[in-house]
C-alpha positions as CSV (number, residue, x, y, z in Angstrom):
1,M,215.6,97.5,72.7
2,S,218.3,95.2,71.5
3,E,221.6,95.1,72.8
4,V,224.4,97.0,71.2
5,E,227.9,95.3,70.4
6,V,230.9,96.6,69.4
7,S,233.3,94.5,67.5
8,G,237.0,94.5,67.1
9,A,237.5,95.8,70.9
10,G,238.9,92.4,71.7
11,D,242.2,93.9,73.1
12,R,240.3,96.0,75.9
13,A,241.0,94.8,79.7
14,P,238.0,92.4,80.9
15,G,234.8,94.8,82.4
16,T,236.0,98.0,80.4
17,R,233.4,99.4,78.8
18,S,233.5,100.1,74.8
19,R,233.9,103.3,73.7
20,V,232.2,105.6,71.5
21,L,232.9,108.8,70.2
22,V,229.5,111.0,68.9
23,V,230.5,113.4,66.3
24,E,227.2,115.9,66.1
25,D,226.9,119.6,65.7
26,E,223.2,119.8,67.1
27,P,223.3,119.7,71.0
28,H,219.8,118.0,71.4
29,V,220.4,115.4,68.9
30,R,224.3,114.4,70.5
31,F,222.6,114.5,74.0
32,G,220.0,112.2,73.1
33,I,222.6,109.5,71.1
34,R,224.4,110.4,74.5
35,R,221.9,109.1,76.4
36,Y,220.8,105.9,74.6
37,L,224.5,104.6,74.2
38,A,225.3,105.2,77.7
39,A,222.0,103.4,78.8
40,Q,223.0,100.5,76.7
41,G,226.6,100.6,79.2
42,L,228.8,102.0,76.8
43,S,231.2,104.7,77.6
44,V,230.3,107.8,75.7
45,D,232.4,111.0,74.5
46,E,231.5,113.7,72.4
47,V,232.4,116.6,70.0
48,D,230.5,118.8,67.6
49,G,232.7,119.0,64.5
50,C,235.1,117.3,62.5
51,D,238.3,118.9,63.6
52,A,237.4,118.5,67.3
53,A,236.8,114.5,66.3
54,L,239.9,113.9,64.7
55,D,242.0,115.4,67.5
56,R,239.8,113.3,69.9
57,C,240.6,110.3,67.7
58,A,244.4,111.3,67.6
59,E,244.4,111.6,71.2
60,Q,242.5,108.5,72.1
61,P,241.0,106.4,69.3
62,P,237.4,105.3,70.1
63,D,236.0,101.6,69.5
64,A,233.0,103.1,67.5
65,L,232.3,106.5,66.0
66,V,228.7,107.9,65.3
67,L,228.8,110.6,62.9
68,D,226.4,113.3,61.7
69,W,227.2,113.0,58.2
70,R,226.2,116.5,56.9
71,L,228.3,118.4,59.5
72,P,228.7,122.0,58.4
73,D,232.8,121.7,58.6
């Protein structure tokens, strides 16, 4: 597997992992994505819909976002 890089995260403290927010309504798909990203050394947060994603981004903006483009909401 290739290494995953998140650009634009240069203002983070040294040694801090990049934060990725996974937005996916299907739990088994969300689990697989989270597991893969965590294995790459990323800090992964997850939500199951658009409203939850917007709230989470307002609270603590992620460095990157993985978004299911066919969410029901």
